[in-house]
C-alpha positions, 0 to 999 in steps of 0.5 A, spaced: 359 147 323 362 144 329 369 142 328 371 137 333 376 139 338 382 134 336 382 138 330 382 145 334 388 141 338 391 139 331 391 147 330 394 149 336 400 144 335 401 147 329 401 153 331 406 152 337 410 149 332 410 155 327 411 160 333 417 155 335 421 156 328 419 163 327 424 168 328 424 176 326 430 176 322 426 170 318 424 175 312 431 178 311 434 171 311 429 168 307 427 171 301 421 165 300 419 165 307 411 168 308 408 168 314 401 166 310 404 160 308 405 158 316 398 161 317 395 156 312 398 150 314 396 151 321 389 152 319 389 146 315 385 142 320 380 146 321 379 148 313 371 147 314 370 152 319 366 158 317 369 163 313 368 169 318 371 165 324 376 162 319 378 170 318 379 171 326 383 165 326 387 166 322 389 174 324 390 171 331 394 165 329 399 171 325 399 175 331 401 168 335 406 166 331 410 172 331 409 173 339 406 168 342 407 170 349 403 176 348 397 173 344 397 165 346 391 166 351 387 170 345 388 164 341 386 159 346 380 163 348 378 163 341 379 156 340 375 155 346 369 160 343 369 156 337 370 149 339 364 144 341 364 143 348 367 136 351 362 130 352 361 128 359 
């Protein structure tokens, strides 16, 4: 199934926002916080993606939210792999 590039762009934007508002102590400061909710929010634009690819994305998004500097290139590489080539 091909997901349009715009939807992957939305996923990247949502992931950046989730990472921006994440801080390590959030679990202590907010008992209701669950990173899985942030990951689900980030995945909404690509909800029609194959399950195997979705699992890969979820794992990388979780790492990016917690440590964007260390994992953002991994997410970008996966999005490039999964997104359709640009139309020229």
